[in-house]
N, CA, C and O atoms as a CHARMM CRD file, in Angstrom:
* protein
*
  316
    1    1 GLY  N     58.81200 117.02500  44.98100 PROA 1      0.00000
    2    1 GLY  CA    57.69200 117.13700  44.10900 PROA 1      0.00000
    3    1 GLY  C     56.91100 115.84100  44.04400 PROA 1      0.00000
    4    1 GLY  O     57.19200 114.89600  44.78100 PROA 1      0.00000
    5    2 LEU  N     55.94100 115.80200  43.16800 PROA 2      0.00000
    6    2 LEU  CA    55.11700 114.62000  43.00200 PROA 2      0.00000
    7    2 LEU  C     55.84800 113.57600  42.17200 PROA 2      0.00000
    8    2 LEU  O     56.50700 113.90100  41.18400 PROA 2      0.00000
    9    3 SER  N     55.72800 112.33100  42.58000 PROA 3      0.00000
   10    3 SER  CA    56.36200 111.24000  41.85300 PROA 3      0.00000
   11    3 SER  C     55.58100 109.97100  42.11800 PROA 3      0.00000
   12    3 SER  O     54.87700 109.85900  43.12100 PROA 3      0.00000
   13    4 TYR  N     55.71000 109.02000  41.21700 PROA 4      0.00000
   14    4 TYR  CA    55.06600 107.72100  41.38200 PROA 4      0.00000
   15    4 TYR  C     56.02200 106.70500  41.99000 PROA 4      0.00000
   16    4 TYR  O     55.71700 105.51300  42.04300 PROA 4      0.00000
   17    5 ALA  N     57.16000 107.16800  42.44200 PROA 5      0.00000
   18    5 ALA  CA    58.16500 106.26100  43.00400 PROA 5      0.00000
   19    5 ALA  C     58.76500 106.88700  44.26000 PROA 5      0.00000
   20    5 ALA  O     58.67700 108.09500  44.47600 PROA 5      0.00000
   21    6 ASP  N     59.36700 106.04800  45.07200 PROA 6      0.00000
   22    6 ASP  CA    60.12900 106.50000  46.23000 PROA 6      0.00000
   23    6 ASP  C     61.60500 106.30900  45.91000 PROA 6      0.00000
   24    6 ASP  O     61.99700 105.30500  45.31500 PROA 6      0.00000
   25    7 PHE  N     62.41300 107.27600  46.30900 PROA 7      0.00000
   26    7 PHE  CA    63.84300 107.21600  46.03800 PROA 7      0.00000
   27    7 PHE  C     64.61400 107.25800  47.34800 PROA 7      0.00000
   28    7 PHE  O     64.18900 107.89000  48.31500 PROA 7      0.00000
   29    8 SER  N     65.74700 106.58000  47.36400 PROA 8      0.00000
   30    8 SER  CA    66.63000 106.66800  48.52100 PROA 8      0.00000
   31    8 SER  C     68.01000 107.09200  48.04400 PROA 8      0.00000
   32    8 SER  O     68.42800 106.78600  46.92700 PROA 8      0.00000
   33    9 TYR  N     68.70800 107.80600  48.92400 PROA 9      0.00000
   34    9 TYR  CA    70.06000 108.27800  48.65800 PROA 9      0.00000
   35    9 TYR  C     71.00100 107.57000  49.62500 PROA 9      0.00000
   36    9 TYR  O     70.67000 107.39000  50.79700 PROA 9      0.00000
   37   10 SER  N     72.16600 107.17200  49.13900 PROA 10     0.00000
   38   10 SER  CA    73.13000 106.49100  50.00000 PROA 10     0.00000
   39   10 SER  C     74.55000 106.77600  49.51800 PROA 10     0.00000
   40   10 SER  O     74.75500 107.34800  48.44800 PROA 10     0.00000
   41   11 ASP  N     75.52400 106.36500  50.33000 PROA 11     0.00000
   42   11 ASP  CA    76.95300 106.50200  50.01000 PROA 11     0.00000
   43   11 ASP  C     77.31400 107.92200  49.58300 PROA 11     0.00000
   44   11 ASP  O     78.04000 108.12000  48.60900 PROA 11     0.00000
   45   12 ILE  N     76.80300 108.90200  50.31500 PROA 12     0.00000
   46   12 ILE  CA    77.06900 110.30700  50.00000 PROA 12     0.00000
   47   12 ILE  C     78.46500 110.66300  50.49000 PROA 12     0.00000
   48   12 ILE  O     78.78900 110.47800  51.66400 PROA 12     0.00000
   49   13 ARG  N     79.30600 111.18700  49.55800 PROA 13     0.00000
   50   13 ARG  CA    80.67900 111.52800  49.93600 PROA 13     0.00000
   51   13 ARG  C     81.20900 112.68800  49.08400 PROA 13     0.00000
   52   13 ARG  O     80.80800 112.88600  47.93700 PROA 13     0.00000
   53   14 LEU  N     82.11100 113.43000  49.68900 PROA 14     0.00000
   54   14 LEU  CA    82.80200 114.52400  49.01600 PROA 14     0.00000
   55   14 LEU  C     84.23200 114.11100  48.73300 PROA 14     0.00000
   56   14 LEU  O     84.77200 113.24600  49.42200 PROA 14     0.00000
   57   15 ASP  N     84.86100 114.72000  47.72200 PROA 15     0.00000
   58   15 ASP  CA    86.24900 114.37700  47.42400 PROA 15     0.00000
   59   15 ASP  C     87.23900 115.10400  48.33600 PROA 15     0.00000
   60   15 ASP  O     88.44200 114.84700  48.27500 PROA 15     0.00000
   61   16 ARG  N     86.73700 116.01300  49.18400 PROA 16     0.00000
   62   16 ARG  CA    87.56500 116.67500  50.19400 PROA 16     0.00000
   63   16 ARG  C     86.67700 117.24400  51.29300 PROA 16     0.00000
   64   16 ARG  O     85.48500 117.47600  51.08600 PROA 16     0.00000
   65   17 GLU  N     87.26400 117.46500  52.45300 PROA 17     0.00000
   66   17 GLU  CA    86.49400 117.95500  53.61400 PROA 17     0.00000
   67   17 GLU  C     86.31300 119.46900  53.58900 PROA 17     0.00000
   68   17 GLU  O     85.24300 119.96300  53.94500 PROA 17     0.00000
   69   18 ASN  N     87.32900 120.20700  53.17900 PROA 18     0.00000
   70   18 ASN  CA    87.29300 121.66800  53.19800 PROA 18     0.00000
   71   18 ASN  C     87.69100 122.21400  51.83800 PROA 18     0.00000
   72   18 ASN  O     88.39500 121.56300  51.06500 PROA 18     0.00000
   73   19 CYS  N     87.22500 123.42000  51.56600 PROA 19     0.00000
   74   19 CYS  CA    87.63900 124.09000  50.33100 PROA 19     0.00000
   75   19 CYS  C     87.62100 125.59300  50.55900 PROA 19     0.00000
   76   19 CYS  O     86.97200 126.08800  51.48000 PROA 19     0.00000
   77   20 ASN  N     88.33300 126.30000  49.71700 PROA 20     0.00000
   78   20 ASN  CA    88.35400 127.75800  49.74500 PROA 20     0.00000
   79   20 ASN  C     87.38700 128.28500  48.70800 PROA 20     0.00000
   80   20 ASN  O     86.98200 127.57100  47.79100 PROA 20     0.00000
   81   21 TRP  N     87.02500 129.54400  48.86800 PROA 21     0.00000
   82   21 TRP  CA    86.08900 130.17900  47.95800 PROA 21     0.00000
   83   21 TRP  C     86.55200 129.99900  46.51400 PROA 21     0.00000
   84   21 TRP  O     87.70500 130.28200  46.18900 PROA 21     0.00000
   85   22 GLY  N     85.65600 129.53000  45.65200 PROA 22     0.00000
   86   22 GLY  CA    85.96300 129.36900  44.24100 PROA 22     0.00000
   87   22 GLY  C     86.47200 127.99900  43.84800 PROA 22     0.00000
   88   22 GLY  O     86.49200 127.67000  42.66200 PROA 22     0.00000
   89   23 GLU  N     86.88400 127.19100  44.81100 PROA 23     0.00000
   90   23 GLU  CA    87.35300 125.84200  44.50100 PROA 23     0.00000
   91   23 GLU  C     86.16300 124.91700  44.26900 PROA 23     0.00000
   92   23 GLU  O     85.09500 125.09800  44.85300 PROA 23     0.00000
   93   24 ARG  N     86.36400 123.93500  43.41600 PROA 24     0.00000
   94   24 ARG  CA    85.30600 122.97500  43.11700 PROA 24     0.00000
   95   24 ARG  C     85.44500 121.74600  44.00700 PROA 24     0.00000
   96   24 ARG  O     86.55100 121.30500  44.32200 PROA 24     0.00000
   97   25 VAL  N     84.30900 121.20900  44.40100 PROA 25     0.00000
   98   25 VAL  CA    84.25500 119.99100  45.20700 PROA 25     0.00000
   99   25 VAL  C     83.35700 119.00600  44.46800 PROA 25     0.00000
  100   25 VAL  O     82.26900 119.37000  44.02300 PROA 25     0.00000
  101   26 ASN  N     83.80600 117.76800  44.33800 PROA 26     0.00000
  102   26 ASN  CA    82.98100 116.73600  43.71000 PROA 26     0.00000
  103   26 ASN  C     82.17300 115.99800  44.77000 PROA 26     0.00000
  104   26 ASN  O     82.70200 115.58900  45.80400 PROA 26     0.00000
  105   27 LEU  N     80.89100 115.83700  44.49500 PROA 27     0.00000
  106   27 LEU  CA    79.97800 115.11400  45.37000 PROA 27     0.00000
  107   27 LEU  C     79.54200 113.85300  44.63500 PROA 27     0.00000
  108   27 LEU  O     79.09100 113.92300  43.49200 PROA 27     0.00000
  109   28 THR  N     79.67700 112.69900  45.28800 PROA 28     0.00000
  110   28 THR  CA    79.27000 111.42200  44.69800 PROA 28     0.00000
  111   28 THR  C     78.24200 110.78200  45.61700 PROA 28     0.00000
  112   28 THR  O     78.39200 110.79800  46.83900 PROA 28     0.00000
  113   29 PHE  N     77.19800 110.22000  45.02200 PROA 29     0.00000
  114   29 PHE  CA    76.15600 109.56200  45.80400 PROA 29     0.00000
  115   29 PHE  C     75.42400 108.56000  44.92900 PROA 29     0.00000
  116   29 PHE  O     75.54400 108.58200  43.70400 PROA 29     0.00000
  117   30 ARG  N     74.66100 107.67800  45.57100 PROA 30     0.00000
  118   30 ARG  CA    73.84600 106.69100  44.86300 PROA 30     0.00000
  119   30 ARG  C     72.36700 107.03600  45.06200 PROA 30     0.00000
  120   30 ARG  O     71.94000 107.40200  46.15700 PROA 30     0.00000
  121   31 VAL  N     71.60200 106.91000  43.98100 PROA 31     0.00000
  122   31 VAL  CA    70.15800 107.10700  44.03000 PROA 31     0.00000
  123   31 VAL  C     69.51100 105.79200  43.61300 PROA 31     0.00000
  124   31 VAL  O     69.87900 105.20700  42.59400 PROA 31     0.00000
  125   32 THR  N     68.54300 105.32700  44.40700 PROA 32     0.00000
  126   32 THR  CA    67.84900 104.07600  44.12300 PROA 32     0.00000
  127   32 THR  C     66.36000 104.33000  44.01700 PROA 32     0.00000
  128   32 THR  O     65.77800 105.02000  44.85400 PROA 32     0.00000
  129   33 ASN  N     65.74000 103.76700  42.97800 PROA 33     0.00000
  130   33 ASN  CA    64.28600 103.81400  42.82900 PROA 33     0.00000
  131   33 ASN  C     63.70800 102.66100  43.64800 PROA 33     0.00000
  132   33 ASN  O     63.85600 101.49600  43.27800 PROA 33     0.00000
  133   34 LYS  N     63.05800 102.98500  44.74900 PROA 34     0.00000
  134   34 LYS  CA    62.48500 101.96800  45.63100 PROA 34     0.00000
  135   34 LYS  C     60.99400 101.74700  45.34700 PROA 34     0.00000
  136   34 LYS  O     60.33100 100.99100  46.05700 PROA 34     0.00000
  137   35 GLY  N     60.48200 102.39700  44.32700 PROA 35     0.00000
  138   35 GLY  CA    59.07200 102.27600  43.98400 PROA 35     0.00000
  139   35 GLY  C     58.80400 101.14800  43.00400 PROA 35     0.00000
  140   35 GLY  O     59.69700 100.36900  42.67100 PROA 35     0.00000
  141   36 ASN  N     57.55500 101.07200  42.54700 PROA 36     0.00000
  142   36 ASN  CA    57.11800 100.02700  41.61200 PROA 36     0.00000
  143   36 ASN  C     57.01100 100.51100  40.17600 PROA 36     0.00000
  144   36 ASN  O     56.66000  99.73200  39.29000 PROA 36     0.00000
  145   37 MET  N     57.30600 101.78900  39.92600 PROA 37     0.00000
  146   37 MET  CA    57.20700 102.35600  38.58000 PROA 37     0.00000
  147   37 MET  C     58.50300 103.06600  38.22700 PROA 37     0.00000
  148   37 MET  O     59.20200 103.56600  39.10800 PROA 37     0.00000
  149   38 GLU  N     58.82800 103.11100  36.93100 PROA 38     0.00000
  150   38 GLU  CA    59.98000 103.88900  36.51700 PROA 38     0.00000
  151   38 GLU  C     59.63500 105.36100  36.66800 PROA 38     0.00000
  152   38 GLU  O     58.48400 105.76300  36.49800 PROA 38     0.00000
  153   39 ALA  N     60.63100 106.15200  36.98700 PROA 39     0.00000
  154   39 ALA  CA    60.37300 107.56500  37.24900 PROA 39     0.00000
  155   39 ALA  C     61.66200 108.37000  37.15400 PROA 39     0.00000
  156   39 ALA  O     62.76500 107.82200  37.13900 PROA 39     0.00000
  157   40 TRP  N     61.49000 109.67300  37.09100 PROA 40     0.00000
  158   40 TRP  CA    62.60400 110.61500  37.10400 PROA 40     0.00000
  159   40 TRP  C     62.76200 111.16800  38.51300 PROA 40     0.00000
  160   40 TRP  O     61.77400 111.40100  39.21000 PROA 40     0.00000
  161   41 GLU  N     64.00900 111.37800  38.92900 PROA 41     0.00000
  162   41 GLU  CA    64.31200 112.03000  40.19400 PROA 41     0.00000
  163   41 GLU  C     65.25000 113.18700  39.91400 PROA 41     0.00000
  164   41 GLU  O     66.18100 113.05900  39.11900 PROA 41     0.00000
  165   42 THR  N     65.01000 114.31100  40.56200 PROA 42     0.00000
  166   42 THR  CA    65.90000 115.46000  40.46300 PROA 42     0.00000
  167   42 THR  C     66.56100 115.66400  41.81200 PROA 42     0.00000
  168   42 THR  O     65.89500 115.95400  42.80600 PROA 42     0.00000
  169   43 ALA  N     67.87300 115.51000  41.83900 PROA 43     0.00000
  170   43 ALA  CA    68.64300 115.70500  43.07300 PROA 43     0.00000
  171   43 ALA  C     69.16600 117.13300  43.07000 PROA 43     0.00000
  172   43 ALA  O     69.85400 117.55000  42.13800 PROA 43     0.00000
  173   44 LEU  N     68.83600 117.88100  44.11900 PROA 44     0.00000
  174   44 LEU  CA    69.27300 119.26300  44.26100 PROA 44     0.00000
  175   44 LEU  C     70.46800 119.31700  45.20700 PROA 44     0.00000
  176   44 LEU  O     70.42900 118.73400  46.29100 PROA 44     0.00000
  177   45 ILE  N     71.52400 120.01100  44.80300 PROA 45     0.00000
  178   45 ILE  CA    72.73900 120.11900  45.59000 PROA 45     0.00000
  179   45 ILE  C     72.82900 121.53400  46.16200 PROA 45     0.00000
  180   45 ILE  O     72.97600 122.50600  45.42200 PROA 45     0.00000
  181   46 PHE  N     72.73800 121.63400  47.48600 PROA 46     0.00000
  182   46 PHE  CA    72.82200 122.92200  48.16600 PROA 46     0.00000
  183   46 PHE  C     74.15000 123.04300  48.88200 PROA 46     0.00000
  184   46 PHE  O     74.72700 122.04500  49.31300 PROA 46     0.00000
  185   47 CYS  N     74.63200 124.27000  49.00700 PROA 47     0.00000
  186   47 CYS  CA    75.88600 124.55800  49.69300 PROA 47     0.00000
  187   47 CYS  C     75.59000 125.51400  50.84800 PROA 47     0.00000
  188   47 CYS  O     74.79700 126.44400  50.70100 PROA 47     0.00000
  189   48 ALA  N     76.22700 125.28500  51.98800 PROA 48     0.00000
  190   48 ALA  CA    76.13100 126.18900  53.13200 PROA 48     0.00000
  191   48 ALA  C     77.47900 126.85700  53.32600 PROA 48     0.00000
  192   48 ALA  O     78.52100 126.21200  53.20200 PROA 48     0.00000
  193   49 HSD  N     77.46300 128.13200  53.62800 PROA 49     0.00000
  194   49 HSD  CA    78.68700 128.89700  53.81500 PROA 49     0.00000
  195   49 HSD  C     78.92400 129.12100  55.30100 PROA 49     0.00000
  196   49 HSD  O     77.99100 129.42100  56.04500 PROA 49     0.00000
  197   50 GLU  N     80.17500 128.97600  55.73200 PROA 50     0.00000
  198   50 GLU  CA    80.50000 129.14900  57.14000 PROA 50     0.00000
  199   50 GLU  C     81.05300 130.53500  57.45800 PROA 50     0.00000
  200   50 GLU  O     81.18700 130.87400  58.63400 PROA 50     0.00000
  201   51 ASN  N     81.37300 131.33300  56.47200 PROA 51     0.00000
  202   51 ASN  CA    81.95800 132.65000  56.69600 PROA 51     0.00000
  203   51 ASN  C     80.84000 133.63000  57.05500 PROA 51     0.00000
  204   51 ASN  O     80.04400 134.00400  56.19400 PROA 51     0.00000
  205   52 SER  N     80.77900 134.04000  58.30000 PROA 52     0.00000
  206   52 SER  CA    79.70700 134.92600  58.73700 PROA 52     0.00000
  207   52 SER  C     80.04600 136.40500  58.54800 PROA 52     0.00000
  208   52 SER  O     79.19100 137.25900  58.78500 PROA 52     0.00000
  209   53 SER  N     81.27500 136.73100  58.12600 PROA 53     0.00000
  210   53 SER  CA    81.64600 138.13100  57.94100 PROA 53     0.00000
  211   53 SER  C     81.13500 138.69400  56.61800 PROA 53     0.00000
  212   53 SER  O     81.11500 139.91100  56.43100 PROA 53     0.00000
  213   54 VAL  N     80.72700 137.82700  55.70900 PROA 54     0.00000
  214   54 VAL  CA    80.17500 138.24600  54.42500 PROA 54     0.00000
  215   54 VAL  C     78.74000 137.75800  54.35100 PROA 54     0.00000
  216   54 VAL  O     78.46500 136.60000  54.66700 PROA 54     0.00000
  217   55 PHE  N     77.81500 138.62600  53.93700 PROA 55     0.00000
  218   55 PHE  CA    76.41600 138.21900  53.84900 PROA 55     0.00000
  219   55 PHE  C     76.22200 137.27300  52.67000 PROA 55     0.00000
  220   55 PHE  O     76.42600 137.65000  51.51600 PROA 55     0.00000
  221   56 LEU  N     75.83200 136.05800  52.97100 PROA 56     0.00000
  222   56 LEU  CA    75.52600 135.04100  51.96600 PROA 56     0.00000
  223   56 LEU  C     74.27900 134.29100  52.42000 PROA 56     0.00000
  224   56 LEU  O     73.97500 134.26700  53.61300 PROA 56     0.00000
  225   57 PRO  N     73.55800 133.68200  51.49300 PROA 57     0.00000
  226   57 PRO  CA    72.39100 132.89600  51.90000 PROA 57     0.00000
  227   57 PRO  C     72.80400 131.75400  52.83100 PROA 57     0.00000
  228   57 PRO  O     73.93200 131.26400  52.76500 PROA 57     0.00000
  229   58 VAL  N     71.88400 131.33900  53.69200 PROA 58     0.00000
  230   58 VAL  CA    72.15600 130.22100  54.59400 PROA 58     0.00000
  231   58 VAL  C     72.43800 128.96500  53.78300 PROA 58     0.00000
  232   58 VAL  O     73.38000 128.22900  54.07800 PROA 58     0.00000
  233   59 LYS  N     71.61700 128.71700  52.75500 PROA 59     0.00000
  234   59 LYS  CA    71.83100 127.61000  51.81500 PROA 59     0.00000
  235   59 LYS  C     71.65900 128.16200  50.41100 PROA 59     0.00000
  236   59 LYS  O     70.79100 128.99600  50.15600 PROA 59     0.00000
  237   60 GLU  N     72.49900 127.68400  49.50800 PROA 60     0.00000
  238   60 GLU  CA    72.46400 128.16600  48.13000 PROA 60     0.00000
  239   60 GLU  C     72.47800 126.98000  47.17800 PROA 60     0.00000
  240   60 GLU  O     73.32100 126.09100  47.30300 PROA 60     0.00000
  241   61 LEU  N     71.54600 126.96000  46.22400 PROA 61     0.00000
  242   61 LEU  CA    71.51000 125.90300  45.22100 PROA 61     0.00000
  243   61 LEU  C     72.74500 126.02500  44.33800 PROA 61     0.00000
  244   61 LEU  O     72.95400 127.05400  43.69500 PROA 61     0.00000
  245   62 GLN  N     73.56700 124.97100  44.30700 PROA 62     0.00000
  246   62 GLN  CA    74.80200 124.99100  43.52400 PROA 62     0.00000
  247   62 GLN  C     74.68100 124.22100  42.21900 PROA 62     0.00000
  248   62 GLN  O     75.28100 124.60000  41.21300 PROA 62     0.00000
  249   63 ASP  N     73.91000 123.14600  42.23100 PROA 63     0.00000
  250   63 ASP  CA    73.80100 122.31400  41.03600 PROA 63     0.00000
  251   63 ASP  C     72.63100 121.35500  41.20900 PROA 63     0.00000
  252   63 ASP  O     72.06300 121.23700  42.29500 PROA 63     0.00000
  253   64 PHE  N     72.28700 120.68500  40.14500 PROA 64     0.00000
  254   64 PHE  CA    71.25700 119.65100  40.22300 PROA 64     0.00000
  255   64 PHE  C     71.51400 118.63700  39.12200 PROA 64     0.00000
  256   64 PHE  O     72.21700 118.91600  38.15000 PROA 64     0.00000
  257   65 VAL  N     70.93300 117.45400  39.29000 PROA 65     0.00000
  258   65 VAL  CA    71.03700 116.41200  38.28300 PROA 65     0.00000
  259   65 VAL  C     69.69400 115.70000  38.22200 PROA 65     0.00000
  260   65 VAL  O     69.05700 115.47100  39.25000 PROA 65     0.00000
  261   66 ARG  N     69.27300 115.35700  37.02700 PROA 66     0.00000
  262   66 ARG  CA    68.02000 114.64000  36.82200 PROA 66     0.00000
  263   66 ARG  C     68.35800 113.25600  36.28400 PROA 66     0.00000
  264   66 ARG  O     69.13300 113.12100  35.33700 PROA 66     0.00000
  265   67 VAL  N     67.77000 112.22700  36.89600 PROA 67     0.00000
  266   67 VAL  CA    68.11400 110.85600  36.53600 PROA 67     0.00000
  267   67 VAL  C     66.83900 110.02900  36.38900 PROA 67     0.00000
  268   67 VAL  O     65.90400 110.16700  37.17700 PROA 67     0.00000
  269   68 HSD  N     66.81300 109.17100  35.37300 PROA 68     0.00000
  270   68 HSD  CA    65.67400 108.27800  35.12400 PROA 68     0.00000
  271   68 HSD  C     66.03700 106.89100  35.62300 PROA 68     0.00000
  272   68 HSD  O     67.07700 106.34400  35.25800 PROA 68     0.00000
  273   69 LEU  N     65.16600 106.31500  36.47200 PROA 69     0.00000
  274   69 LEU  CA    65.44000 105.00800  37.05500 PROA 69     0.00000
  275   69 LEU  C     64.22300 104.09600  36.93100 PROA 69     0.00000
  276   69 LEU  O     63.08600 104.52500  37.12600 PROA 69     0.00000
  277   70 VAL  N     64.48100 102.83800  36.60400 PROA 70     0.00000
  278   70 VAL  CA    63.42000 101.82400  36.61000 PROA 70     0.00000
  279   70 VAL  C     63.33400 101.25400  38.02600 PROA 70     0.00000
  280   70 VAL  O     64.25900 101.45700  38.81200 PROA 70     0.00000
  281   71 PRO  N     62.26200 100.55000  38.37800 PROA 71     0.00000
  282   71 PRO  CA    62.13200 100.01100  39.72900 PROA 71     0.00000
  283   71 PRO  C     63.33800  99.16000  40.13300 PROA 71     0.00000
  284   71 PRO  O     63.75900  98.26800  39.39600 PROA 71     0.00000
  285   72 GLY  N     63.87900  99.44900  41.30300 PROA 72     0.00000
  286   72 GLY  CA    65.01700  98.69900  41.82400 PROA 72     0.00000
  287   72 GLY  C     66.37300  99.15200  41.31200 PROA 72     0.00000
  288   72 GLY  O     67.39900  98.69600  41.81600 PROA 72     0.00000
  289   73 GLU  N     66.40300 100.03400  40.32500 PROA 73     0.00000
  290   73 GLU  CA    67.67300 100.47000  39.73200 PROA 73     0.00000
  291   73 GLU  C     68.38100 101.46700  40.64000 PROA 73     0.00000
  292   73 GLU  O     67.74700 102.29700  41.29100 PROA 73     0.00000
  293   74 THR  N     69.70300 101.36900  40.67100 PROA 74     0.00000
  294   74 THR  CA    70.55900 102.30700  41.40600 PROA 74     0.00000
  295   74 THR  C     71.56700 102.89900  40.43700 PROA 74     0.00000
  296   74 THR  O     72.15800 102.18100  39.63000 PROA 74     0.00000
  297   75 GLN  N     71.76200 104.19900  40.51700 PROA 75     0.00000
  298   75 GLN  CA    72.80000 104.84800  39.73500 PROA 75     0.00000
  299   75 GLN  C     73.70500 105.63900  40.66700 PROA 75     0.00000
  300   75 GLN  O     73.24200 106.26100  41.62300 PROA 75     0.00000
  301   76 GLU  N     74.99900 105.60500  40.37800 PROA 76     0.00000
  302   76 GLU  CA    75.95100 106.43500  41.10500 PROA 76     0.00000
  303   76 GLU  C     76.17000 107.71000  40.32400 PROA 76     0.00000
  304   76 GLU  O     76.45600 107.68100  39.12700 PROA 76     0.00000
  305   77 ILE  N     76.03400 108.81800  41.00500 PROA 77     0.00000
  306   77 ILE  CA    76.13200 110.14200  40.38400 PROA 77     0.00000
  307   77 ILE  C     77.32600 110.87400  40.97300 PROA 77     0.00000
  308   77 ILE  O     77.53600 110.84800  42.18600 PROA 77     0.00000
  309   78 THR  N     78.10500 111.52300  40.12500 PROA 78     0.00000
  310   78 THR  CA    79.15400 112.44400  40.57300 PROA 78     0.00000
  311   78 THR  C     78.86000 113.79100  39.95300 PROA 78     0.00000
  312   78 THR  O     78.68200 113.91000  38.74000 PROA 78     0.00000
  313   79 ILE  N     78.81300 114.79600  40.79200 PROA 79     0.00000
  314   79 ILE  CA    78.47400 116.13100  40.33100 PROA 79     0.00000
  315   79 ILE  C     79.40100 117.14100  40.99100 PROA 79     0.00000
  316   79 ILE  O     79.28700 118.34100  40.74000 PROA 79     0.00000
């Protein structure tokens, strides 16, 4: 969307490589405001399913987080 700042994502990691249907996976990442103004960023978390025997969307929105950052600020998010 529209924003007055640029954001970068780094150190993206999962707490496990594989999971079974219904299990929760924690995603941790860092978001940095690289712009000159404070702003809000909304990080959208999508999931892709590998089981082709059941009809599921190619990508599915699983969660999101909204974070307010001042210029140069970095926050680590776990979702």
